[in-house]
KOLRORO-127317 format. One record per residue (C-alpha): x, y, z; residue in three letters; residue number from 1. Coordinates in nm, 2 decimals, m for minus. Example, Ala and Ser with C-alpha at 12.3 -4.5 7.8 and 13.67 -1.06 7.14 Angstrom:
2
x,y,z,res,n
1.23,m0.45,0.78,ALA,1
1.37,m0.11,0.71,SER,2
END
This chain:
308
x,y,z,res,n
2.52,3.52,m4.60,UNK,1
2.57,3.88,m4.52,UNK,2
2.45,3.81,m4.16,UNK,3
2.68,3.52,m4.12,UNK,4
2.97,3.73,m4.26,UNK,5
2.90,4.01,m4.02,UNK,6
2.83,3.83,m3.70,UNK,7
3.00,3.50,m3.77,UNK,8
2.85,3.16,m3.78,UNK,9
2.93,3.09,m3.42,UNK,10
2.75,3.40,m3.30,UNK,11
2.44,3.31,m3.50,UNK,12
2.44,2.96,m3.36,UNK,13
2.48,3.08,m3.01,UNK,14
2.19,3.33,m3.05,UNK,15
1.97,3.05,m3.18,UNK,16
2.05,2.83,m2.88,UNK,17
1.97,3.10,m2.64,UNK,18
1.64,3.18,m2.81,UNK,19
1.55,2.81,m2.80,UNK,20
1.62,2.79,m2.43,UNK,21
1.41,3.10,m2.37,UNK,22
1.11,2.95,m2.56,UNK,23
1.15,2.63,m2.36,UNK,24
1.13,2.81,m2.03,UNK,25
0.83,3.01,m2.14,UNK,26
0.65,2.69,m2.26,UNK,27
0.71,2.52,m1.93,UNK,28
0.59,2.82,m1.73,UNK,29
0.28,2.85,m1.94,UNK,30
0.20,2.48,m1.90,UNK,31
0.23,2.51,m1.52,UNK,32
0.01,2.83,m1.51,UNK,33
m0.26,2.67,m1.74,UNK,34
m0.26,2.35,m1.52,UNK,35
m0.32,2.56,m1.21,UNK,36
m0.60,2.75,m1.38,UNK,37
m0.77,2.44,m1.53,UNK,38
m0.76,2.21,m1.22,UNK,39
m0.92,2.41,m0.95,UNK,40
m0.91,2.24,m0.61,UNK,41
m1.19,2.30,m0.36,UNK,42
m1.28,2.18,m0.01,UNK,43
m1.62,2.02,0.06,UNK,44
m1.84,2.18,0.32,UNK,45
m1.79,2.01,0.66,UNK,46
m2.13,1.84,0.66,UNK,47
m2.06,1.69,0.32,UNK,48
m1.73,1.55,0.44,UNK,49
m1.90,1.39,0.74,UNK,50
m2.16,1.23,0.52,UNK,51
m1.90,1.10,0.28,UNK,52
m1.71,0.95,0.57,UNK,53
m2.03,0.77,0.68,UNK,54
m2.09,0.64,0.32,UNK,55
m1.73,0.52,0.27,UNK,56
m1.72,0.32,0.60,UNK,57
m2.07,0.17,0.57,UNK,58
m2.07,m0.20,0.60,UNK,59
m2.44,m0.31,0.61,UNK,60
m2.60,m0.12,0.33,UNK,61
m2.76,m0.22,0.00,UNK,62
m2.51,m0.08,m0.24,UNK,63
m2.74,m0.11,m0.53,UNK,64
m2.91,0.21,m0.42,UNK,65
m2.63,0.41,m0.59,UNK,66
m2.77,0.32,m0.93,UNK,67
m3.12,0.40,m0.82,UNK,68
m3.01,0.75,m0.73,UNK,69
m2.81,0.81,m1.04,UNK,70
m3.10,0.69,m1.26,UNK,71
m3.34,0.92,m1.07,UNK,72
m3.11,1.22,m1.12,UNK,73
m3.07,1.14,m1.49,UNK,74
m3.45,1.12,m1.53,UNK,75
m3.49,1.46,m1.35,UNK,76
m3.24,1.62,m1.58,UNK,77
m3.42,1.48,m1.89,UNK,78
m3.75,1.61,m1.76,UNK,79
m3.60,1.96,m1.71,UNK,80
m3.46,1.98,m2.07,UNK,81
m3.79,1.85,m2.22,UNK,82
m3.99,2.11,m2.04,UNK,83
m3.74,2.39,m2.12,UNK,84
m3.74,2.30,m2.49,UNK,85
m4.12,2.33,m2.51,UNK,86
m4.07,2.71,m2.51,UNK,87
m3.70,2.75,m2.60,UNK,88
m3.59,2.46,m2.83,UNK,89
m3.22,2.43,m2.91,UNK,90
m3.04,2.18,m3.13,UNK,91
m2.70,2.11,m2.97,UNK,92
m2.44,1.88,m3.11,UNK,93
m2.11,1.74,m2.99,UNK,94
m1.78,1.78,m3.17,UNK,95
m1.86,1.48,m3.39,UNK,96
m2.19,1.65,m3.50,UNK,97
m2.41,1.41,m3.30,UNK,98
m2.73,1.52,m3.13,UNK,99
m2.78,1.41,m2.76,UNK,100
m3.04,1.14,m2.71,UNK,101
m3.32,1.16,m2.46,UNK,102
m3.23,0.85,m2.26,UNK,103
m3.00,0.71,m2.00,UNK,104
m2.71,0.48,m2.10,UNK,105
m2.50,0.25,m1.87,UNK,106
m2.17,0.10,m1.98,UNK,107
m1.92,m0.11,m1.80,UNK,108
m1.56,m0.14,m1.90,UNK,109
m1.39,m0.45,m1.74,UNK,110
m1.04,m0.36,m1.85,UNK,111
m1.04,m0.01,m1.69,UNK,112
m1.28,m0.13,m1.41,UNK,113
m1.51,0.17,m1.47,UNK,114
m1.88,0.21,m1.48,UNK,115
m2.02,0.50,m1.69,UNK,116
m2.38,0.63,m1.67,UNK,117
m2.48,0.91,m1.91,UNK,118
m2.79,1.10,m1.98,UNK,119
m2.89,1.36,m2.24,UNK,120
m3.05,1.59,m1.99,UNK,121
m3.01,1.96,m1.91,UNK,122
m2.65,1.93,m1.80,UNK,123
m2.46,2.16,m1.57,UNK,124
m2.23,2.46,m1.61,UNK,125
m1.91,2.50,m1.41,UNK,126
m2.11,2.70,m1.15,UNK,127
m2.38,2.44,m1.14,UNK,128
m2.12,2.17,m1.07,UNK,129
m1.98,2.37,m0.78,UNK,130
m2.32,2.45,m0.63,UNK,131
m2.48,2.11,m0.69,UNK,132
m2.20,1.88,m0.61,UNK,133
m1.95,2.08,m0.41,UNK,134
m2.19,2.18,m0.15,UNK,135
m2.47,1.95,m0.26,UNK,136
m2.79,2.05,m0.07,UNK,137
m2.62,2.17,0.25,UNK,138
m2.96,2.18,0.43,UNK,139
m3.04,1.83,0.30,UNK,140
m2.70,1.70,0.41,UNK,141
m2.75,1.84,0.76,UNK,142
m3.10,1.69,0.79,UNK,143
m2.97,1.36,0.67,UNK,144
m2.69,1.35,0.92,UNK,145
m2.93,1.45,1.20,UNK,146
m3.17,1.17,1.10,UNK,147
m2.89,0.92,1.09,UNK,148
m2.78,1.02,1.44,UNK,149
m3.13,1.00,1.58,UNK,150
m3.17,0.65,1.42,UNK,151
m3.46,0.78,1.21,UNK,152
m3.29,0.71,0.88,UNK,153
m3.02,0.50,0.70,UNK,154
m2.83,0.51,0.38,UNK,155
m3.12,0.34,0.19,UNK,156
m3.32,0.66,0.24,UNK,157
m3.05,0.90,0.13,UNK,158
m3.24,1.01,m0.18,UNK,159
m3.52,1.15,0.03,UNK,160
m3.29,1.42,0.15,UNK,161
m3.18,1.54,m0.20,UNK,162
m2.82,1.41,m0.16,UNK,163
m2.85,1.07,m0.33,UNK,164
m2.56,1.15,m0.57,UNK,165
m2.31,1.09,m0.29,UNK,166
m2.41,0.72,m0.27,UNK,167
m2.19,0.66,m0.57,UNK,168
m1.90,0.64,m0.32,UNK,169
m2.05,0.32,m0.19,UNK,170
m1.89,0.15,m0.49,UNK,171
m1.64,0.39,m0.63,UNK,172
m1.30,0.51,m0.52,UNK,173
m1.29,0.80,m0.77,UNK,174
m1.58,0.97,m0.94,UNK,175
m1.58,1.20,m1.25,UNK,176
m1.88,1.40,m1.35,UNK,177
m1.85,1.55,m1.70,UNK,178
m2.13,1.78,m1.80,UNK,179
m2.23,2.01,m2.09,UNK,180
m2.50,2.27,m2.06,UNK,181
m2.65,2.47,m2.35,UNK,182
m2.54,2.80,m2.19,UNK,183
m2.18,2.69,m2.15,UNK,184
m1.94,2.68,m2.44,UNK,185
m1.72,2.43,m2.26,UNK,186
m1.77,2.09,m2.12,UNK,187
m1.67,2.07,m1.75,UNK,188
m1.55,1.80,m1.52,UNK,189
m1.61,1.76,m1.14,UNK,190
m1.38,1.49,m0.99,UNK,191
m1.33,1.36,m0.64,UNK,192
m1.20,1.07,m0.44,UNK,193
m1.41,1.17,m0.13,UNK,194
m1.10,1.28,0.05,UNK,195
m1.26,1.61,0.16,UNK,196
m1.18,1.79,m0.17,UNK,197
m1.29,1.80,m0.53,UNK,198
m1.14,1.94,m0.85,UNK,199
m1.31,2.13,m1.13,UNK,200
m1.15,2.16,m1.48,UNK,201
m1.24,2.19,m1.85,UNK,202
m1.28,1.85,m2.01,UNK,203
m0.96,1.78,m2.21,UNK,204
m1.17,1.56,m2.44,UNK,205
m1.37,1.86,m2.56,UNK,206
m1.74,1.86,m2.62,UNK,207
m1.81,1.48,m2.63,UNK,208
m2.17,1.51,m2.49,UNK,209
m2.34,1.79,m2.68,UNK,210
m2.56,1.83,m2.38,UNK,211
m2.61,1.62,m2.07,UNK,212
m2.41,1.46,m1.79,UNK,213
m2.17,1.16,m1.78,UNK,214
m2.06,0.99,m1.46,UNK,215
m1.75,0.77,m1.47,UNK,216
m1.70,0.56,m1.16,UNK,217
m1.37,0.39,m1.09,UNK,218
m1.49,0.10,m0.89,UNK,219
m1.37,m0.03,m0.56,UNK,220
m1.19,m0.37,m0.56,UNK,221
m1.49,m0.54,m0.41,UNK,222
m1.74,m0.40,m0.66,UNK,223
m1.67,m0.62,m0.96,UNK,224
m2.03,m0.73,m0.97,UNK,225
m2.12,m0.39,m1.12,UNK,226
m1.91,m0.47,m1.42,UNK,227
m2.15,m0.74,m1.53,UNK,228
m2.43,m0.65,m1.77,UNK,229
m2.67,m0.90,m1.62,UNK,230
m2.63,m0.74,m1.27,UNK,231
m2.68,m0.39,m1.41,UNK,232
m3.00,m0.50,m1.59,UNK,233
m3.13,m0.66,m1.28,UNK,234
m3.09,m0.34,m1.08,UNK,235
m3.23,m0.12,m1.35,UNK,236
m3.55,m0.33,m1.37,UNK,237
m3.59,m0.31,m1.00,UNK,238
m3.56,0.07,m0.98,UNK,239
m3.71,0.19,m1.31,UNK,240
m4.08,0.15,m1.24,UNK,241
m4.12,0.53,m1.21,UNK,242
m3.88,0.62,m1.50,UNK,243
m4.05,0.70,m1.83,UNK,244
m3.73,0.76,m2.03,UNK,245
m3.55,0.47,m2.20,UNK,246
m3.26,0.31,m2.01,UNK,247
m3.01,0.12,m2.21,UNK,248
m2.73,m0.11,m2.08,UNK,249
m2.44,m0.20,m2.31,UNK,250
m2.41,m0.57,m2.37,UNK,251
m2.13,m0.76,m2.55,UNK,252
m2.11,m1.08,m2.74,UNK,253
m1.79,m1.27,m2.82,UNK,254
m1.78,m1.53,m3.10,UNK,255
m1.54,m1.70,m3.33,UNK,256
m1.54,m1.58,m3.69,UNK,257
m1.34,m1.68,m4.00,UNK,258
m1.02,m1.49,m4.06,UNK,259
m1.08,m1.26,m4.36,UNK,260
m0.87,m1.32,m4.67,UNK,261
m0.79,m1.68,m4.57,UNK,262
m1.08,m1.84,m4.76,UNK,263
m0.96,m1.75,m5.11,UNK,264
m0.60,m1.85,m5.02,UNK,265
m0.71,m2.19,m4.89,UNK,266
m0.93,m2.25,m5.19,UNK,267
m0.64,m2.19,m5.43,UNK,268
m0.42,m2.42,m5.22,UNK,269
m0.68,m2.69,m5.23,UNK,270
m0.71,m2.67,m5.61,UNK,271
m0.34,m2.72,m5.64,UNK,272
m0.34,m3.01,m5.39,UNK,273
m0.62,m3.19,m5.57,UNK,274
m0.40,m3.23,m5.87,UNK,275
m0.13,m3.39,m5.65,UNK,276
m0.38,m3.62,m5.48,UNK,277
m0.64,m3.62,m5.21,UNK,278
m0.55,m3.43,m4.89,UNK,279
m0.71,m3.43,m4.55,UNK,280
m0.95,m3.14,m4.49,UNK,281
m0.80,m2.85,m4.29,UNK,282
m0.98,m2.68,m4.01,UNK,283
m1.10,m2.33,m4.09,UNK,284
m0.89,m2.06,m3.92,UNK,285
m1.10,m1.83,m3.70,UNK,286
m1.04,m1.54,m3.46,UNK,287
m1.23,m1.42,m3.15,UNK,288
m1.44,m1.10,m3.21,UNK,289
m1.64,m0.90,m2.95,UNK,290
m1.93,m0.69,m3.06,UNK,291
m2.12,m0.44,m2.85,UNK,292
m2.49,m0.34,m2.86,UNK,293
m2.73,m0.13,m2.65,UNK,294
m3.01,m0.32,m2.48,UNK,295
m3.33,m0.15,m2.38,UNK,296
m3.40,m0.26,m2.02,UNK,297
m3.71,m0.08,m1.90,UNK,298
m3.94,m0.19,m2.17,UNK,299
m4.24,m0.18,m1.94,UNK,300
m4.43,0.15,m1.92,UNK,301
m4.40,0.35,m1.59,UNK,302
m4.62,0.21,m1.32,UNK,303
m4.86,0.50,m1.31,UNK,304
m4.93,0.48,m1.69,UNK,305
m5.03,0.11,m1.68,UNK,306
m5.39,0.00,m1.69,UNK,307
m5.52,m0.13,m1.36,UNK,308
END
């Protein structure tokens, strides 16, 4: 009350308004600065841009090879972390306290039209994402382009040049690669639409992986077939002969189930109606429920471990 008496209520109110305006300006400036820092935009190396252009405009290619390459990369990442943990074991967990699994998991979302492939492998730091995906195997990219020009190779052989990752753009308009490495406190995201640039930023979801890599592909309009679990299983079985880690595909089942809470109510009603006379039986009220499960696809042992 002394303050109000000295400066007057109007003066105090005006000062409060000015302070609020100042805080608002500071908040906006900080959000802009943070956004610039988090979303770093980079240009692809020229050879990479040329190769992406070839991939995007390819018409006569077996697009299934993208899944072959992603599975192969995931298997390599799992091999690396298994070997590393033999001498330097670590027990990482994600923010939910879950431990990464030593497998590859493939999940399609028809509503968002996305395909997600995740592995519990070694993962990548921010620097790894830049070096591995931003200028992915510059020498391999150059050799692949030269072989394409000489007619000695086609996109089906892209994996032999160490640049198979880019085949995801055969089916995707936008690609996000989230990755968590044991040596990195943060989970990082690499994202590109194959427009000659890519972005790097800290994953706003936090540490969802614990360790490993997750690819999220926003599929092209003509790639709906890769949203079907049966199609994914077919491709995995075709290309998993040399993979010794489990590969799971998420499946779904939709069925009609009774509406909870309705059974007791109906029974009470029926008892009351029996006193008044016989009534025709009513149909049980149901609702549609979809459940999801993980199906192990590569149940057969790798080809080199089988008995002749």
